[in-house]
Backbone as numpy.savetxt, mean C-alpha at the origin, in Angstrom:
# Nx Ny Nz CAx CAy CAz Cx Cy Cz
26.26 1.15 14.15 25.88 1.21 12.37 25.54 2.39 11.89
26.22 2.67 10.52 25.52 4.10 10.27 24.08 4.05 9.82
24.10 5.86 9.95 23.06 5.49 9.51 22.49 5.50 7.93
20.86 5.03 7.72 20.75 4.53 6.51 19.71 5.92 6.06
20.78 5.91 5.03 20.32 7.42 3.86 19.28 7.29 3.07
17.91 8.11 3.15 16.89 7.15 2.50 16.45 8.86 1.35
16.13 8.09 0.24 15.74 9.37 -0.76 13.84 8.87 -0.65
13.10 10.27 -0.66 11.71 10.58 -1.01 11.48 10.76 -2.33
10.50 9.93 -3.03 9.87 10.35 -4.25 8.52 10.77 -3.82
8.34 12.13 -4.10 7.06 12.12 -4.06 6.27 13.06 -3.02
6.25 14.48 -2.69 6.50 15.58 -1.88 4.89 15.95 -1.49
3.95 15.10 -1.68 2.23 14.74 -1.97 2.42 14.37 -0.51
0.62 14.12 -0.13 0.43 13.28 1.04 1.00 12.62 1.52
0.90 11.49 0.93 1.53 10.33 1.57 3.34 10.24 1.74
3.45 11.38 1.06 5.40 11.48 1.52 5.42 12.05 2.48
4.53 12.61 3.20 4.87 13.46 4.19 4.42 12.22 5.33
3.61 11.75 5.08 3.33 10.44 6.21 4.63 9.72 6.19
5.25 9.06 4.92 6.47 8.26 5.22 7.47 9.49 5.78
7.90 10.46 5.51 8.48 10.82 6.10 8.80 11.30 7.99
7.46 11.37 7.93 7.24 11.11 9.90 7.37 10.12 10.16
7.08 8.96 9.21 7.05 7.76 9.83 8.61 7.37 10.11
9.18 7.97 9.16 10.50 7.17 9.69 11.30 8.77 10.60
11.19 9.46 10.60 11.61 10.14 11.48 11.48 9.18 12.79
10.40 8.67 12.83 10.48 7.86 14.70 11.34 6.73 14.60
11.88 6.26 13.60 12.71 4.88 13.31 14.52 5.53 13.42
14.99 4.47 14.74 16.36 5.05 14.98 17.16 4.02 13.59
18.20 5.12 13.50 19.00 4.43 12.60 18.75 5.05 10.79
17.57 6.22 10.88 17.29 6.11 9.25 16.85 7.72 9.26
17.21 7.92 8.07 16.66 9.36 8.17 16.55 9.62 6.38
15.46 10.42 5.95 15.30 10.85 4.92 16.21 12.06 4.67
17.06 12.28 3.34 18.11 13.23 2.94 17.76 13.76 1.82
16.64 13.15 1.10 16.61 13.70 -0.16 15.09 13.52 -0.90
14.17 14.37 -1.24 13.46 14.44 -1.78 13.57 14.59 -3.22
12.36 14.24 -3.85 12.22 14.40 -5.14 10.71 14.77 -5.60
9.90 15.51 -6.32 9.33 15.98 -7.11 9.36 16.72 -8.34
7.97 17.17 -9.48 8.15 17.46 -10.51 8.11 19.05 -10.39
7.37 19.39 -9.05 7.18 20.80 -8.91 8.27 21.05 -7.61
9.45 22.18 -8.58 10.52 22.37 -7.83 10.07 23.74 -6.69
9.25 24.60 -7.07 8.99 24.87 -5.83 8.45 24.34 -4.33
7.49 23.73 -4.64 6.89 22.71 -3.67 7.52 21.99 -3.11
8.53 21.44 -3.86 9.74 20.38 -3.45 11.05 21.19 -2.52
10.82 22.22 -3.08 11.79 22.75 -1.92 11.19 23.41 -0.60
9.79 23.76 -1.20 9.29 24.25 0.57 9.15 22.87 1.75
8.85 21.43 0.72 8.52 20.48 1.58 10.28 19.80 1.65
11.11 20.40 1.41 12.65 19.71 1.68 12.61 21.01 3.57
12.29 22.08 3.35 12.62 23.03 4.23 11.85 22.91 5.45
10.92 22.59 5.47 9.82 21.95 5.89 9.88 20.78 6.80
10.69 20.04 6.10 10.52 18.50 6.95 12.23 18.43 7.13
13.13 19.54 7.45 14.50 19.35 7.19 15.05 18.64 6.08
15.14 18.38 5.37 15.86 17.24 4.11 16.91 17.85 3.58
18.20 17.61 3.66 19.11 18.21 2.95 18.99 18.52 1.39
18.83 17.82 0.09 18.56 17.64 -0.77 17.20 17.62 -1.31
17.11 18.67 -2.78 15.36 18.30 -3.17 16.21 18.53 -5.04
15.59 17.94 -5.49 15.34 17.76 -6.91 14.04 17.29 -7.67
14.21 17.71 -8.75 12.68 17.77 -9.69 12.73 16.51 -10.55
13.70 15.67 -10.74 14.39 14.71 -11.38 14.78 13.37 -10.76
13.97 12.27 -10.57 14.68 10.76 -9.57 15.99 11.01 -10.38
16.55 10.43 -11.36 17.47 10.66 -11.91 18.87 11.36 -10.68
18.54 12.50 -10.68 19.42 13.54 -9.54 19.93 12.81 -8.45
18.58 12.18 -7.52 18.61 11.46 -6.51 19.54 10.32 -6.64
19.21 9.70 -7.71 19.82 8.27 -7.64 21.32 8.38 -7.73
22.13 9.51 -8.02 23.06 9.74 -8.51 23.63 10.16 -7.41
23.33 10.04 -5.91 23.73 10.35 -4.51 24.13 9.39 -4.33
25.11 9.18 -4.14 26.16 7.88 -3.34 25.52 7.19 -1.71
25.68 8.34 -1.45 25.21 8.26 0.21 23.60 7.51 -0.02
23.00 7.63 -0.49 21.58 7.40 -0.39 21.54 5.83 -0.32
21.21 5.45 0.09 20.71 3.92 0.09 19.48 3.34 -0.64
18.83 4.06 -0.50 17.28 3.40 -0.49 16.41 4.45 -1.02
15.19 4.26 -1.33 14.50 5.23 -2.45 12.74 4.91 -1.67
11.99 5.56 -1.36 10.37 5.27 -0.88 9.61 5.78 -2.09
9.09 5.69 -2.57 8.06 5.56 -3.59 6.93 6.48 -3.30
6.46 7.31 -3.07 5.29 8.02 -3.17 4.73 8.82 -3.88
4.69 8.60 -5.75 4.58 8.95 -6.75 3.43 8.66 -7.67
2.77 9.14 -8.57 1.82 8.63 -8.98 2.11 7.18 -9.10
0.76 6.86 -9.48 0.67 5.04 -9.47 1.50 4.91 -11.32
0.87 5.40 -12.04 1.39 5.94 -13.55 2.88 4.88 -13.22
3.79 5.88 -13.04 5.06 5.74 -12.86 6.05 4.86 -11.94
5.15 4.09 -11.06 5.83 2.87 -9.82 6.58 2.18 -10.44
6.24 1.20 -11.03 7.12 0.32 -12.18 8.17 0.62 -12.75
8.45 1.93 -13.37 9.39 2.34 -14.21 10.59 3.15 -13.42
9.68 3.66 -12.04 10.59 4.68 -11.31 11.66 3.34 -10.17
10.61 2.26 -10.37 11.18 1.09 -9.02 12.43 0.48 -9.81
12.20 0.38 -10.97 13.06 -0.36 -11.72 14.52 0.26 -11.86
14.55 1.87 -12.19 15.39 2.70 -11.77 16.27 3.05 -10.58
15.17 2.58 -9.69 16.10 2.68 -8.70 17.22 1.52 -8.41
15.95 0.29 -8.62 16.71 -1.22 -8.25 18.05 -1.17 -9.26
17.97 -0.53 -10.54 19.26 -0.45 -11.02 20.62 0.04 -11.04
19.85 1.47 -10.22 20.75 2.26 -9.78 21.67 2.15 -8.87
21.13 0.82 -8.01 21.88 0.30 -6.73 21.28 0.05 -5.64
20.02 0.77 -5.98 18.71 1.12 -4.48 18.01 0.42 -4.08
17.44 0.12 -2.76 16.91 -0.47 -2.42 15.61 0.40 -2.57
14.31 -0.14 -2.52 13.19 0.78 -3.15 12.07 -0.18 -2.18
11.06 1.00 -1.83 9.64 0.91 -1.43 8.91 1.38 -2.27
8.24 1.00 -2.74 6.62 1.44 -3.55 5.65 1.19 -2.88
5.21 2.51 -2.87 3.57 3.12 -2.06 3.16 2.06 -2.84
1.69 1.41 -2.64 0.76 0.98 -2.78 0.13 1.59 -4.04
-0.09 1.16 -5.42 0.13 -0.16 -5.82 1.32 0.02 -6.42
1.72 -1.59 -6.61 3.16 -1.92 -7.16 2.94 -1.04 -8.88
1.76 -1.32 -9.39 1.64 -1.00 -11.10 0.58 -1.19 -11.00
0.44 -0.65 -12.10 -1.42 -0.28 -12.58 -1.58 -1.83 -13.89
-0.28 -2.59 -14.06 -1.02 -3.77 -15.33 -0.10 -4.76 -14.47
-0.31 -5.99 -14.97 0.34 -7.37 -14.70 1.75 -7.08 -14.94
1.96 -6.86 -16.34 3.06 -6.77 -16.81 4.13 -5.89 -16.14
4.04 -4.38 -16.07 4.93 -4.02 -14.94 5.16 -4.19 -13.96
4.36 -4.75 -13.21 4.70 -5.91 -11.94 5.47 -7.01 -11.96
5.55 -7.73 -13.37 6.32 -8.78 -13.13 7.67 -8.08 -13.53
7.25 -6.82 -14.50 8.97 -6.15 -14.60 9.55 -5.91 -13.73
9.25 -5.40 -12.64 9.74 -5.03 -11.31 10.27 -6.08 -10.95
9.52 -7.16 -10.48 9.63 -8.47 -10.20 11.30 -9.35 -10.54
11.06 -9.06 -11.94 12.18 -9.62 -12.37 13.76 -8.41 -12.25
13.60 -7.31 -11.81 14.36 -6.12 -11.82 15.48 -6.72 -10.35
14.13 -7.16 -9.53 14.57 -7.11 -7.79 15.03 -8.76 -8.08
14.89 -9.49 -9.04 15.53 -10.52 -9.09 16.82 -11.08 -9.67
17.30 -9.63 -10.49 18.63 -10.06 -11.06 19.29 -9.00 -10.51
18.79 -8.00 -9.58 19.70 -7.42 -8.92 19.89 -7.84 -6.95
18.74 -8.54 -7.01 19.21 -8.76 -5.47 18.81 -7.85 -3.90
18.03 -7.10 -4.36 18.07 -5.81 -3.39 16.53 -6.00 -2.94
16.66 -5.33 -2.24 15.33 -5.12 -1.36 14.26 -4.27 -2.19
12.97 -5.41 -2.19 11.82 -4.84 -3.38 10.86 -4.62 -2.26
10.60 -3.56 -2.02 9.02 -4.26 -0.94 7.53 -3.25 -1.43
6.28 -3.57 -1.03 5.45 -2.83 -1.91 4.82 -2.01 -0.55
4.20 -1.27 -0.16 3.29 -0.77 0.58 2.16 -1.30 0.99
2.08 -2.65 1.22 0.72 -2.85 0.86 0.56 -2.76 2.83
-0.25 -2.10 3.54 0.34 -1.39 4.83 -0.98 -1.76 5.58
-1.87 -2.75 4.89 -2.83 -3.30 5.94 -2.13 -4.47 6.76
-1.22 -5.62 6.00 -0.30 -6.74 6.62 0.65 -6.24 7.78
0.38 -4.90 7.87 0.91 -4.24 8.85 0.53 -3.55 10.46
-1.27 -2.46 9.92 -1.89 -2.29 10.83 -1.92 -3.43 11.70
-1.89 -2.58 13.07 -1.94 -3.36 14.26 -3.18 -4.38 14.06
-4.52 -3.52 14.23 -5.96 -4.09 13.61 -5.59 -5.26 13.28
-5.15 -5.35 12.36 -5.20 -6.71 11.12 -4.35 -7.78 11.31
-2.98 -6.61 12.64 -2.37 -8.21 12.99 -2.92 -8.70 13.92
-3.18 -7.98 15.20 -4.12 -8.54 16.42 -4.87 -10.05 15.24
-5.77 -9.65 14.50 -6.26 -10.75 13.61 -5.51 -12.05 12.81
-4.50 -11.57 12.44 -3.63 -12.66 12.10 -2.96 -13.44 12.96
-2.40 -12.81 13.94 -2.00 -13.51 15.30 -3.35 -14.80 15.84
-4.07 -14.17 15.57 -5.31 -15.03 16.14 -5.39 -16.27 14.88
-5.56 -15.95 13.53 -5.61 -16.86 12.89 -4.42 -17.89 12.53
-3.06 -17.42 13.06 -1.92 -18.10 13.15 -1.96 -19.04 14.47
-2.75 -18.68 15.54 -2.74 -19.45 16.82 -4.00 -20.83 16.63
-4.72 -20.59 15.50 -5.74 -21.74 15.36 -7.34 -21.33 16.16
-7.17 -20.22 16.53 -8.12 -19.32 17.28 -9.40 -19.02 16.62
-9.23 -18.31 15.57 -9.94 -17.79 14.51 -9.98 -17.81 13.13
-10.60 -18.56 12.56 -11.69 -18.58 10.69 -12.11 -17.70 10.16
-11.64 -17.13 9.57 -13.02 -15.91 8.52 -13.42 -17.00 7.56
-14.88 -16.35 7.68 -16.23 -17.35 7.39 -16.23 -16.06 5.86
-16.59 -14.90 6.57 -16.53 -13.86 5.49 -15.62 -12.45 6.19
-14.91 -11.59 4.87 -14.48 -10.80 5.28 -15.36 -9.67 4.28
-15.67 -8.36 5.14 -17.04 -7.75 4.69 -16.03 -6.30 4.53
-15.64 -5.64 3.99 -14.64 -4.72 3.19 -15.52 -3.66 2.39
-15.58 -2.34 3.05 -15.86 -0.77 2.43 -15.38 0.29 2.11
-14.70 0.75 1.49 -14.26 1.68 0.88 -14.38 2.68 -0.01
-14.21 4.10 1.08 -15.44 4.62 -0.02 -14.83 6.25 0.28
-15.16 6.83 -0.52 -14.83 8.08 -0.43 -15.40 9.00 -1.19
-15.39 10.45 -1.26 -16.11 11.42 -2.35 -15.22 12.06 -3.12
-14.98 11.60 -4.59 -13.71 12.34 -5.78 -14.56 12.48 -6.53
-15.01 13.37 -6.96 -15.72 13.72 -8.22 -15.29 14.39 -8.94
-13.70 15.01 -8.45 -12.99 15.84 -8.98 -11.41 15.24 -8.77
-10.64 15.48 -9.52 -9.51 14.60 -9.37 -8.56 15.29 -8.56
-8.63 15.26 -7.32 -7.91 15.78 -6.40 -7.40 14.68 -5.31
-6.61 15.09 -4.00 -5.51 14.02 -3.27 -6.43 13.88 -2.59
-5.47 13.50 -1.25 -6.08 13.51 0.16 -5.95 14.81 0.99
-5.15 15.99 0.53 -5.30 16.95 0.75 -6.09 17.96 0.42
-6.68 17.30 -0.38 -8.21 18.75 -1.40 -7.23 19.07 -2.37
-5.68 18.76 -2.74 -5.23 19.42 -4.14 -5.57 18.58 -5.19
-4.86 19.32 -6.35 -5.41 18.69 -7.46 -4.09 17.56 -7.96
-4.48 16.84 -8.55 -3.61 15.82 -8.86 -3.43 15.41 -10.27
-2.18 15.19 -10.91 -2.03 15.51 -12.15 -2.14 14.01 -13.11
-2.60 13.09 -12.02 -2.77 12.04 -12.67 -4.78 11.53 -12.04
-4.84 10.48 -12.36 -6.56 9.85 -12.31 -5.87 8.56 -11.37
-6.80 8.72 -9.82 -6.90 7.35 -9.25 -7.40 6.17 -9.81
-7.06 4.79 -9.41 -8.60 3.78 -9.46 -8.97 3.14 -8.81
-9.99 2.60 -8.49 -10.65 1.68 -7.59 -10.36 0.59 -7.31
-9.76 0.06 -8.77 -9.56 -1.44 -9.17 -7.68 -1.50 -8.51
-7.16 -0.89 -9.67 -5.66 -1.17 -9.05 -5.05 -0.26 -8.18
-5.56 0.22 -7.62 -5.08 1.16 -6.09 -5.90 0.28 -4.86
-7.30 1.02 -5.10 -8.12 0.58 -3.60 -8.45 -1.04 -3.16
-8.95 -1.96 -4.17 -9.39 -2.65 -3.92 -7.70 -3.67 -3.78
-6.54 -3.17 -4.03 -5.42 -3.48 -4.18 -4.91 -4.06 -2.49
-5.70 -3.01 -1.87 -5.61 -3.78 -0.47 -5.92 -4.51 0.51
-7.70 -4.54 0.30 -7.87 -5.36 0.37 -8.34 -6.93 -0.02
-7.83 -6.69 -1.34 -7.91 -8.19 -1.60 -6.28 -8.70 -1.76
-5.02 -8.25 -1.06 -3.80 -8.50 -0.59 -4.08 -9.07 0.94
-4.82 -8.21 1.35 -4.85 -8.52 3.44 -6.27 -9.81 2.98
-6.99 -10.05 2.44 -7.51 -11.04 2.54 -6.69 -12.73 2.27
-6.19 -12.67 1.16 -4.98 -13.54 0.98 -4.13 -13.92 1.69
-3.98 -12.67 2.36 -2.67 -12.68 3.65 -3.48 -13.28 4.31
-4.69 -13.20 4.80 -5.12 -13.42 6.35 -5.39 -14.78 6.07
-6.18 -15.55 5.12 -6.85 -16.48 4.59 -5.70 -17.89 4.34
-4.66 -17.43 3.70 -3.35 -18.19 3.92 -3.68 -19.20 2.24
-4.53 -18.97 1.73 -4.93 -19.57 0.42 -5.02 -19.72 -0.10
-5.30 -20.09 -1.28 -5.39 -19.83 -3.20 -6.72 -19.26 -3.43
-6.71 -18.31 -4.13 -7.94 -17.59 -4.41 -8.35 -18.45 -5.49
-9.79 -19.03 -5.06 -10.17 -20.47 -6.59 -11.22 -19.56 -7.25
-12.00 -18.74 -6.70 -12.93 -18.09 -7.53 -13.54 -16.10 -7.58
-13.41 -15.20 -8.52 -13.37 -13.81 -8.63 -14.52 -13.35 -9.46
-15.07 -12.57 -8.71 -15.83 -11.90 -9.71 -15.96 -10.74 -9.54
-16.47 -9.56 -10.30 -16.37 -8.18 -10.51 -16.95 -7.67 -10.97
-18.42 -6.26 -10.98 -19.19 -5.11 -11.35 -18.56 -4.21 -11.16
-18.48 -2.79 -12.40 -18.35 -1.59 -11.96 -19.82 -0.84 -12.29
-20.00 0.16 -11.98 -20.83 1.62 -12.80 -20.45 1.98 -13.46
-21.39 3.01 -13.99 -21.02 4.10 -14.68 -19.77 4.02 -14.80
-18.62 4.67 -15.76 -17.65 5.88 -16.16 -18.06 6.86 -15.80
-17.12 8.12 -14.84 -17.29 9.47 -14.70 -16.86 10.27 -16.34
-18.12 10.82 -16.95 -17.66 11.81 -18.09 -16.52 12.17 -18.36
-15.58 12.95 -16.80 -14.50 13.50 -17.36 -13.56 12.55 -16.57
-13.11 11.95 -15.87 -12.03 10.91 -15.17 -11.89 9.96 -15.56
-13.07 9.36 -16.44 -13.07 8.11 -17.63 -12.95 6.69 -16.55
-13.31 6.84 -15.27 -13.02 5.50 -14.56 -14.40 5.32 -14.13
-14.33 3.89 -13.31 -15.52 3.62 -12.51 -15.52 4.20 -11.28
-16.77 4.65 -10.81 -16.42 5.79 -9.67 -17.39 4.91 -8.67
-18.44 3.58 -8.76 -18.43 2.74 -8.17 -18.02 1.19 -8.17
-17.93 0.28 -7.77 -17.15 -1.32 -7.65 -18.00 -2.21 -6.94
-17.96 -3.30 -7.37 -18.58 -3.90 -6.02 -17.28 -5.77 -6.60
-16.71 -6.16 -5.73 -15.76 -7.63 -5.90 -16.29 -8.57 -4.78
-16.14 -9.54 -5.32 -16.51 -11.08 -4.75 -14.98 -12.06 -4.61
-14.36 -12.65 -4.21 -13.70 -13.48 -3.69 -14.05 -14.94 -3.04
-13.55 -15.85 -3.39 -13.50 -17.16 -2.26 -12.04 -17.95 -2.51
-11.55 -18.32 -1.03 -10.44 -19.11 -1.39 -11.07 -20.28 -0.88
-9.90 -21.26 -1.30 -9.75 -22.57 -1.39 -10.67 -23.49 -0.24
-10.58 -22.77 1.14 -11.20 -23.03 2.25 -12.77 -22.95 2.71
-12.96 -22.55 1.26 -14.25 -21.73 1.54 -14.71 -20.21 2.18
-13.65 -19.72 2.53 -13.90 -18.22 3.10 -14.15 -17.07 1.88
-14.54 -16.41 2.22 -15.41 -15.36 1.01 -14.95 -13.78 1.58
-14.98 -12.86 0.54 -14.35 -11.57 0.45 -15.62 -11.07 -0.34
-16.71 -10.16 0.77 -17.27 -9.24 -0.18 -16.79 -7.58 0.00
-16.43 -7.42 -1.30 -15.49 -5.68 -1.21 -16.71 -4.61 -1.88
-17.15 -3.42 -1.26 -17.44 -2.65 -2.35 -16.64 -1.57 -1.78
-16.45 -0.48 -3.54 -16.08 0.38 -3.32 -16.50 1.70 -4.23
-16.42 2.48 -3.52 -16.95 3.86 -4.41 -16.45 5.01 -4.18
-16.30 6.09 -5.17 -15.71 7.84 -5.38 -16.83 8.56 -5.28
-18.22 8.16 -4.76 -19.58 8.61 -5.03 -20.04 8.75 -3.33
-19.37 8.33 -2.50 -20.00 8.49 -1.01 -19.60 9.41 -0.60
-20.41 10.14 0.23 -20.53 11.40 0.93 -20.16 11.05 2.41
-19.32 10.48 2.84 -18.95 10.43 4.48 -19.46 9.12 5.08
-18.77 8.89 6.15 -17.38 8.66 6.25 -16.80 7.95 5.13
-15.57 8.52 5.19 -14.37 7.92 4.50 -13.43 7.43 5.20
-12.82 6.54 3.93 -11.77 5.22 4.14 -12.40 3.71 4.02
-11.30 3.39 4.79 -12.05 1.42 4.77 -12.32 1.03 5.76
-13.23 0.18 6.01 -13.74 -0.61 7.29 -13.78 -1.97 6.92
-13.28 -2.70 7.81 -13.33 -4.18 7.27 -13.98 -4.96 8.62
-14.86 -5.76 8.15 -15.59 -6.46 9.29 -15.49 -8.54 9.01
-14.77 -8.86 10.21 -14.10 -10.02 10.34 -15.61 -10.55 10.36
-16.00 -12.08 9.84 -16.61 -12.75 10.70 -16.54 -13.81 10.45
-15.73 -14.88 11.66 -15.44 -15.98 11.81 -16.44 -17.14 12.69
-15.66 -18.17 13.07 -16.29 -19.34 13.45 -16.42 -18.93 15.42
-15.42 -17.65 15.67 -15.49 -17.62 16.96 -15.40 -15.95 17.16
-16.00 -15.32 16.34 -16.08 -14.09 16.90 -16.31 -13.21 15.49
-16.53 -11.76 15.62 -16.68 -10.89 14.98 -15.75 -9.76 14.88
-14.99 -9.16 14.05 -14.37 -8.26 14.55 -14.37 -6.95 13.23
-13.78 -5.81 14.05 -14.10 -5.17 12.96 -12.56 -3.81 12.99
-12.37 -3.69 11.96 -11.11 -3.16 11.79 -10.85 -1.58 10.92
-10.80 -0.41 11.73 -10.59 0.80 11.20 -9.48 1.20 11.18
-8.81 1.15 9.96 -7.29 1.06 10.26 -6.28 0.75 11.44
-5.89 1.37 12.34 -5.47 0.88 13.19 -5.89 0.58 14.65
-7.33 0.70 14.21 -7.84 0.59 15.82 -9.13 -0.97 15.38
-9.33 -1.64 16.72 -10.17 -2.32 16.08 -11.43 -2.67 17.69
-12.28 -3.23 17.26 -13.62 -3.44 17.85 -14.18 -4.97 17.98
-14.65 -5.56 18.36 -15.88 -6.83 18.14 -16.95 -6.28 17.64
-17.37 -7.55 17.24 -18.90 -7.09 16.74 -20.35 -6.14 17.43
-19.62 -6.01 19.01 -20.67 -4.99 19.34 -20.43 -4.06 19.50
-18.88 -2.91 18.85 -18.11 -2.49 19.26 -17.64 -2.09 20.37
-17.37 -2.61 20.99 -16.46 -3.03 22.32 -15.12 -2.90 21.64
-14.44 -1.86 22.72 -12.99 -1.96 22.07 -11.98 -2.72 22.22
-11.09 -3.40 21.62 -9.73 -4.30 21.39 -8.83 -3.50 21.87
-7.97 -3.80 22.80 -6.47 -2.89 23.01 -5.54 -4.06 22.30
-5.06 -2.82 20.92 -4.23 -3.26 20.29 -2.78 -3.00 20.15
-2.90 -2.34 21.26 -1.49 -1.35 21.66 -0.31 -2.10 21.29
-0.60 -3.39 22.20 0.74 -3.90 22.78 1.26 -5.13 21.07
0.44 -4.76 19.88 0.93 -5.97 19.43 2.21 -5.73 18.34
2.65 -4.71 18.02 4.04 -4.19 18.19 4.20 -2.83 18.18
5.69 -2.58 17.68 6.12 -1.33 18.48 6.04 -0.35 18.29
4.97 0.44 17.32 4.07 1.71 17.07 2.74 0.99 16.78
1.80 2.22 16.78 0.29 1.54 16.27 -0.11 2.68 15.26
1.34 2.84 14.50 0.91 3.65 13.25 1.70 2.59 12.16
0.65 2.13 11.24 0.67 1.05 10.55 1.75 1.88 9.28
2.16 2.94 8.72 2.86 3.19 8.00 4.53 3.61 8.17
4.36 3.74 9.72 5.77 3.39 10.26 6.36 2.47 10.67
5.41 1.32 10.53 5.66 -0.55 10.86 5.75 -0.76 9.80
5.40 -0.07 8.72 5.31 -0.77 7.08 7.37 -0.50 6.68
7.82 1.05 7.02 8.69 1.13 7.21 9.90 0.76 7.67
9.39 0.62 8.98 10.27 -0.38 9.97 10.56 -1.90 9.03
9.60 -2.26 8.84 9.81 -3.98 7.87 11.27 -3.30 6.97
10.59 -2.31 5.88 11.59 -2.38 5.15 12.97 -1.67 5.42
13.47 -1.32 6.44 14.45 -0.97 6.99 15.04 -2.30 7.49
14.68 -2.92 8.70 14.76 -3.99 8.77 15.32 -5.10 7.83
15.10 -4.93 6.58 15.28 -6.47 5.67 16.44 -5.78 5.50
16.33 -3.91 4.93 17.61 -3.95 4.33 19.14 -4.46 4.97
18.96 -3.77 6.66 20.00 -4.12 7.85 20.08 -6.11 7.97
19.06 -6.57 7.84 19.58 -7.84 8.03 19.69 -9.11 6.55
19.24 -7.86 5.47 20.12 -8.48 4.49 18.88 -9.59 4.06
17.42 -9.30 3.99 16.24 -10.75 3.80 15.27 -10.04 3.48
14.47 -11.02 2.47 12.99 -10.53 2.19 12.05 -10.07 2.92
11.70 -8.59 2.59 10.62 -8.13 3.83 9.12 -8.92 3.39
8.88 -8.44 4.89 7.30 -9.00 4.39 6.74 -8.03 3.24
5.73 -8.47 2.83 4.68 -7.87 1.70 6.29 -7.38 0.23
6.96 -8.28 0.37 8.04 -8.14 -1.01 7.37 -8.16 -2.08
8.07 -7.62 -3.15 7.43 -7.93 -4.88 7.05 -9.22 -4.89
7.78 -10.04 -4.55 7.32 -11.38 -4.83 6.16 -11.87 -4.27
6.09 -11.68 -3.03 4.73 -12.02 -2.15 3.47 -11.47 -2.46
3.85 -10.57 -3.19 2.15 -9.04 -3.21 2.07 -9.60 -4.83
2.80 -10.59 -5.44 1.93 -10.36 -7.08 1.01 -11.34 -7.66
0.78 -12.39 -6.46 -0.58 -12.66 -6.32 -2.09 -11.88 -6.67
-1.61 -10.69 -5.72 -2.96 -9.98 -5.79 -2.91 -8.80 -7.66
-1.89 -9.07 -7.85 -1.98 -7.95 -9.27 -2.04 -9.20 -10.41
-1.50 -10.22 -10.45 -2.52 -11.52 -10.80 -3.79 -11.24 -10.96
-4.67 -11.13 -9.70 -6.26 -11.27 -9.36 -6.09 -10.11 -10.12
-5.75 -9.07 -9.62 -6.49 -7.47 -10.20 -6.32 -7.70 -11.85
-5.41 -8.24 -12.99 -5.41 -8.12 -13.83 -6.83 -9.40 -14.82
-6.50 -10.54 -13.55 -7.83 -11.36 -13.80 -9.05 -10.56 -13.68
-9.50 -9.77 -13.26 -10.98 -8.82 -13.36 -11.07 -7.79 -13.81
-9.56 -7.13 -14.28 -9.81 -6.39 -15.35 -10.55 -7.04 -16.17
-9.67 -8.28 -16.75 -9.96 -9.00 -17.67 -11.92 -9.32 -17.92
-12.62 -9.33 -16.90 -13.50 -9.77 -16.69 -14.65 -8.44 -16.91
-14.14 -7.24 -16.97 -14.68 -5.93 -17.00 -14.06 -5.95 -18.44
-13.38 -6.25 -19.04 -13.47 -6.08 -20.62 -13.52 -6.88 -21.22
-14.51 -8.08 -20.87 -15.18 -8.87 -21.58 -14.42 -10.25 -22.70
């Protein structure tokens, strides 16, 4: 089988994570990278051994050998770029979030249905071995979530990315960081969300976004989510999940898992890798090769963006 040729859009912190992940997958390679900063993009390509580099996505989409594109670009560009990829005949993996509005998310779904190509969103929590382990226990009937308690904490009072470099766009607690946990909660409980509440703290005078947020959800079966998010927290950083259930308590920190007493749980045999981003890319590549819908397809995650829209409407009164 021929090697799948993949282009990367976005030569930033998460772009590098995707290149590293794909390099661990047989039968696929990143052959092009595109970003708006020409010199940094050229440097990124040289560092990672990538053949083509460009400043415009259209230049990369015109390369016939490219089968698929991974979008690790600013949130506000995701929907437009995803549609451009699909219309150019390229499968597309969109880094979370799919979009920052419901209308844009729906437009990507429509483009996927029109073209029939694979369009997947990087809802990586579905793939982290820690969360897969919990999901498998739920599917086996061995665990039911009573409450998921999640904390998403960063210290970002300036507009910088995960590498501490200046951003040309503004991140968002609701449309980006809350999307991870809202989708994961719905995926884990496998039920309709019947109640949703949101509160936000003051907006930053320069960034124009809420720096603190609290969200509550309830599923049809009575499971609840309590989610706290902050850009004001001075460490530790990241997202931490506490699953409180009928037969145990589990704490997930990215790809690691412990029980409620902080005893480690071995999740190394859950999947072929301990790297959630690699597993996400493996699913994307496998779905293309097998001609099937991927886990976390644009259709499967659309409910998350419908809920984000409803929560935003609450905030707007």
